[in-house]
C-alpha positions in Angstrom: -149.7 -96.4 -36.2 -146.6 -94.4 -35.3 -147.1 -90.7 -36.5 -144.1 -89.7 -38.8 -142.7 -86.4 -39.7 -141.8 -87.1 -43.4 -140.3 -84.8 -46.3 -141.8 -85.7 -49.5 -139.2 -84.5 -52.4 -140.7 -83.9 -55.4 -139.5 -83.0 -59.3 -139.4 -79.4 -60.0 -140.3 -80.0 -63.6 -144.1 -79.8 -63.0 -146.6 -78.6 -60.3 -147.1 -81.4 -57.6 -151.3 -80.9 -57.6 -154.3 -83.3 -57.8 -154.8 -82.7 -61.2 -151.2 -82.8 -62.8 -149.8 -84.3 -66.1 -146.8 -85.9 -64.5 -147.0 -89.3 -63.1 -144.2 -88.5 -60.4 -145.9 -85.3 -58.6 -149.6 -87.4 -59.1 -147.1 -90.4 -57.0 -145.9 -87.5 -54.4 -149.6 -85.8 -54.4 -151.4 -89.2 -53.5 -149.0 -89.7 -50.6 -149.2 -86.8 -49.1 -152.9 -86.7 -49.2 -153.4 -90.3 -48.1 -150.3 -89.7 -45.3 -152.1 -86.4 -44.0 -155.0 -88.2 -43.5 -153.4 -91.2 -41.6 -152.3 -88.2 -39.4 -149.0 -87.7 -40.2 -146.9 -84.5 -40.5 -146.0 -84.2 -44.2 -143.9 -81.7 -45.7 -143.5 -81.6 -49.5 -140.1 -79.6 -51.1 -141.2 -78.7 -54.5 -142.0 -75.8 -56.9 -144.1 -73.0 -55.3 -147.1 -73.3 -58.2 -148.0 -76.3 -56.6 -151.0 -77.1 -54.7 -150.8 -80.0 -51.9 -152.9 -81.3 -48.9 -149.9 -80.5 -46.5 -147.5 -78.1 -45.9 -145.3 -76.7 -48.7 -141.9 -75.9 -48.6 -141.3 -73.8 -51.9 -137.8 -74.6 -53.6 -138.5 -72.5 -57.0 -141.3 -69.7 -57.6 -142.4 -72.0 -60.6 -142.1 -75.2 -61.7 -139.8 -75.7 -64.8 -141.8 -76.2 -67.6 -144.4 -73.8 -66.9 -141.7 -70.9 -66.2 -141.0 -68.1 -68.5 -138.4 -69.0 -71.3 -134.8 -69.2 -70.1 -132.2 -68.5 -72.3 -130.5 -71.5 -70.9 -133.4 -74.2 -69.8 -130.3 -76.9 -68.7 -128.8 -74.3 -66.2 -132.6 -73.0 -64.7 -133.6 -76.2 -64.1 -130.0 -77.1 -62.2 -130.3 -73.9 -60.4 -133.6 -75.4 -59.3 -131.9 -78.4 -58.0 -128.8 -76.5 -55.8 -131.4 -74.7 -54.0 -133.5 -77.8 -53.2 -130.6 -79.7 -52.3 -129.5 -76.5 -49.8 -133.2 -76.4 -48.4 -132.8 -80.3 -47.5 -129.4 -79.5 -45.8 -130.9 -76.8 -43.8 -134.1 -78.6 -43.0 -133.7 -82.4 -43.6 -132.6 -82.7 -39.4 -136.5 -82.0 -38.9 -138.4 -85.2 -40.4 -138.0 -88.7 -39.1 -138.0 -89.6 -43.1 -137.1 -88.3 -46.3 -138.7 -89.5 -49.5 -136.8 -88.6 -52.4 -139.1 -88.4 -55.8 -136.9 -85.7 -57.3 -136.1 -85.9 -61.1 -133.1 -86.6 -61.3 -132.7 -88.4 -58.2 -129.0 -87.8 -57.9 -128.5 -84.5 -56.5 -130.4 -85.4 -53.1 -128.4 -88.5 -52.7 -125.0 -86.5 -52.7 -125.7 -84.7 -49.5 -127.9 -87.8 -47.6 -124.6 -88.5 -45.5 -124.5 -85.2 -44.2 -128.5 -84.8 -42.5 -129.4 -87.3 -40.0 -132.8 -88.2 -41.0 -132.4 -91.7 -43.7 -133.6 -91.1 -47.1 -135.8 -93.3 -49.2 -135.2 -92.7 -53.3 -137.7 -94.0 -55.3 -136.2 -94.4 -59.0 -139.6 -93.6 -61.0 -137.3 -95.0 -64.2 -136.1 -98.3 -66.1 -133.1 -99.5 -64.8 -130.1 -99.3 -67.7 -126.5 -100.1 -66.5 -125.0 -96.5 -66.1 -128.2 -96.1 -64.1 -127.9 -98.9 -61.4 -124.4 -98.1 -61.2 -124.8 -94.8 -60.1 -127.2 -95.5 -57.7 -125.0 -98.5 -56.4 -122.5 -96.3 -55.4 -125.1 -94.9 -52.6 -124.6 -97.4 -50.2 -126.0 -95.6 -46.8 -129.3 -94.6 -48.3 -132.2 -96.8 -49.4 -134.4 -97.4 -52.7 -137.6 -98.5 -53.1 -138.4 -100.4 -56.4 -141.4 -100.1 -58.3 -141.0 -103.3 -60.1 -139.6 -106.7 -59.6 -138.2 -106.0 -62.8 -136.2 -102.7 -61.6 -135.1 -104.6 -58.3 -133.8 -107.2 -60.6 -131.6 -105.0 -63.5 -130.3 -103.0 -60.4 -127.8 -105.5 -58.7 -125.9 -103.8 -55.5 -128.2 -101.1 -55.1 -129.5 -101.1 -51.3 -132.7 -102.1 -52.3 -136.1 -102.1 -49.7 -138.8 -104.3 -50.9 -140.7 -103.6 -54.1 -143.8 -100.6 -53.8 -145.7 -100.9 -57.3 -147.2 -97.4 -57.6 -151.1 -97.0 -57.1 -153.8 -94.7 -58.2 -157.2 -93.6 -57.1 -159.3 -96.2 -58.3 -162.7 -94.0 -57.8 -161.2 -91.3 -59.8 -161.9 -93.4 -62.8 -164.9 -94.1 -63.9 -166.3 -97.8 -64.5 -167.5 -98.5 -68.0 -169.0 -101.9 -69.5 -170.3 -100.2 -72.4 -167.4 -98.6 -74.6 -167.6 -96.9 -77.8 -165.8 -98.2 -81.3 -162.4 -97.0 -80.9 -158.8 -98.1 -79.3 -157.0 -95.4 -77.8 -153.6 -94.3 -78.1 -152.4 -91.8 -74.8 -149.0 -90.7 -74.3 -145.7 -89.1 -75.3 -145.5 -88.7 -78.5 -141.9 -88.2 -79.3 -138.7 -90.3 -80.9 -135.2 -91.2 -79.1 -131.9 -93.0 -79.8 -131.1 -96.3 -77.9 -127.5 -97.0 -78.9 -127.5 -96.8 -82.4 -131.2 -97.3 -83.2 -133.7 -94.7 -83.2 -137.2 -95.5 -81.7 -140.4 -94.4 -81.0 -140.5 -95.1 -77.3 -144.6 -95.3 -76.4 -145.3 -97.2 -79.6 -148.1 -94.4 -81.6 -146.3 -95.2 -84.9 -147.2 -99.6 -84.0 -150.6 -98.4 -82.6 -151.8 -96.6 -86.0 -150.2 -99.1 -88.3 -152.2 -101.9 -86.0 -155.4 -100.2 -86.3 -155.0 -100.0 -89.7 -154.3 -103.4 -90.5 -157.1 -105.0 -88.1 -159.6 -101.9 -89.6 -160.5 -100.5 -86.6 -160.8 -97.0 -85.0 -158.3 -95.0 -83.4 -157.8 -92.1 -81.3 -154.6 -90.3 -80.4 -153.8 -88.3 -77.9 -150.9 -86.7 -75.6 -148.1 -84.8 -75.7 -146.4 -83.7 -78.6 -142.9 -83.4 -78.0 -141.4 -82.9 -81.4 -144.4 -81.5 -83.7 -142.3 -82.3 -86.6 -143.4 -86.1 -85.4 -146.9 -84.9 -85.8 -146.6 -83.8 -89.2 -144.8 -86.8 -90.8 -146.5 -90.1 -88.7 -150.2 -88.7 -87.5 -151.4 -85.9 -89.5 -151.4 -87.8 -93.3 -153.2 -90.5 -91.7 -156.0 -88.4 -89.8 -159.7 -88.7 -91.0 -162.6 -91.0 -89.9 -160.3 -94.3 -89.2 -157.8 -92.1 -87.4 -158.3 -88.9 -84.6 -155.7 -87.0 -82.7 -157.4 -85.1 -79.7 -155.7 -81.6 -79.5 -154.3 -79.1 -79.5 -150.4 -80.3 -80.6 -148.5 -78.9 -77.3 -145.6 -80.8 -75.2 -147.2 -79.5 -71.9 -149.6 -82.5 -71.9 -153.2 -80.2 -72.7 -155.6 -83.0 -72.1 -157.4 -82.4 -68.7 -157.9 -85.2 -66.2 -161.9 -85.5 -66.7 -160.8 -85.4 -70.9 -158.7 -88.2 -70.0 -160.8 -90.1 -67.9 -163.3 -89.9 -70.9 -160.9 -91.3 -73.5 -159.6 -94.3 -71.4 -163.7 -95.3 -70.1 -165.1 -95.1 -74.0 -162.2 -97.3 -75.6 -162.7 -100.4 -76.6 -158.5 -101.2 -75.8 -155.7 -99.2 -74.8 -152.0 -99.4 -76.5 -149.1 -99.4 -74.7 -146.3 -100.8 -77.0 -143.2 -99.4 -75.2 -140.0 -99.8 -76.8 -138.3 -98.8 -74.1 -138.2 -99.9 -71.0 -140.8 -98.8 -68.3 -140.5 -98.5 -64.7 -144.2 -99.0 -63.1 -146.4 -96.7 -65.6 -149.5 -95.2 -64.7 -151.4 -95.3 -68.0 -152.1 -99.2 -67.8 -153.6 -98.7 -64.4 -155.8 -95.9 -65.0 -156.7 -97.6 -68.5 -157.8 -100.9 -66.5 -159.6 -98.9 -63.7 -161.7 -97.5 -66.3 -162.5 -101.3 -67.0 -160.5 -100.7 -70.3 -158.1 -103.8 -71.4 -154.3 -102.9 -72.3 -152.5 -104.6 -74.8 -148.7 -104.1 -74.2 -145.6 -105.3 -75.2 -143.9 -107.6 -73.3 -141.0 -106.5 -71.7 -139.7 -104.7 -68.4 -142.6 -104.2 -65.7 -145.5 -104.7 -68.3 -146.1 -108.6 -67.5 -146.1 -108.0 -63.9 -149.1 -105.1 -64.2 -151.5 -106.8 -67.0 -152.4 -110.0 -66.6 -152.2 -111.6 -70.3 -155.9 -112.9 -71.4 -157.7 -111.9 -68.2 -156.7 -107.9 -68.4 -155.7 -107.6 -71.5 -152.8 -108.7 -73.9 -148.9 -109.3 -73.8 -147.8 -109.3 -77.1 -144.0 -109.8 -78.6 -142.4 -106.9 -79.0 -142.4 -105.6 -83.2 -144.9 -108.9 -83.4 -147.8 -106.5 -85.2 -149.3 -109.7 -86.7 -149.8 -110.8 -83.2 -151.2 -107.2 -82.3 -153.6 -106.9 -84.7 -154.8 -110.6 -83.6 -155.1 -109.2 -79.6 -157.4 -106.3 -81.3 -159.5 -108.7 -82.6 -159.9 -110.3 -79.3 -160.6 -107.7 -77.3 -164.2 -108.5 -76.8 -162.9 -111.9 -74.7 -161.7 -109.9 -72.0 -164.1 -109.4 -69.1 -164.1 -105.3 -68.5 -165.0 -105.9 -64.6 -162.1 -107.9 -63.8 -159.8 -105.3 -65.5 -161.5 -103.0 -62.2 -161.2 -105.8 -59.6 -157.4 -105.8 -60.9 -156.7 -102.5 -60.2 -158.8 -102.4 -57.0 -157.1 -105.6 -55.2 -153.6 -104.6 -56.6 -152.7 -101.2 -57.7 -154.4 -98.6 -55.5 -153.0 -95.4 -54.0 -154.0 -96.8 -50.3 -152.1 -99.9 -51.0 -149.0 -98.1 -51.9 -148.9 -95.3 -49.2 -149.5 -98.7 -46.7 -146.5 -100.3 -48.1 -144.2 -97.3 -47.8 -145.5 -96.5 -44.4 -144.1 -100.0 -43.8 -140.6 -99.7 -45.8 -140.6 -96.3 -43.7 -140.9 -98.0 -40.3 -138.4 -100.9 -41.4 -135.7 -98.2 -42.2 -136.3 -96.3 -38.7 -135.9 -99.9 -37.1 -132.8 -100.4 -38.9 -131.3 -97.0 -37.7 
């Protein structure tokens, strides 16, 4: 294995650390950790409150979500991104390859042709037309799709081969004897897509399905709008529906608490009403042995094996979703764990990215 000098560009929104609440910084952390253990010289460009297992190039003192309140949060974030771009321009030529995970992805791409080092960008989002179009305009840089679905939705983008996200499976304790509840764990928010308001992660559907099926539901996650909690969750709380608080935007559940919720659940709801990139939640749940009930859209059928590690249901078909709840005990929880260990580990992700790095360097 050729030893490389690698820059990982982290998002500025949250600290890059092992016990992070964000999927992007977690991916960056795992890449930095395993690549460093493999003998590569790794530097993370990110916020100063990060705790990484390699060199840290501090871009801002504190991550955006944890910084003191600003009069204009948009400007606060944008100023940090400009500082990031300037650091990349200053130091980019010191590396063999730069791996871009920034949020948003675009600003480092604008200066990619001003440095000698090739840039590989992982778009950690679903692929809608305007997003795909803007990425396709960067012809002299590279992009790593995180699902076949994402690659298909982004024609004209300079893709390398798919690299699925991965998790450290050993961090998620397997449990073959769950308790009697189902779990919703995710963002609690509503957005407008086109002319339709939607609940992107499906917490409202999860509540309705559990009411229909007569099963217990535990809800946890970051509440981005407290009014949604007051309207859609609080009125239903009781013996059958429980919310694990507090009601906060930052994501108050610790890593250990999250694992405990996953491993003790009979099933995990991922009833998305928007397209996903390659979400970690279903992987984390299956690593604990807990099958996933998910809507049939975007990358989810690539991650969950219908009838083997969970159930894929048609979006909006709450009767079918309720039936999946009733059939959850037909899933062998050991198969869920084996599926993750075979296909969605951080080790596999890192090895795949190293192969893509060498492919790009070979072309250069």
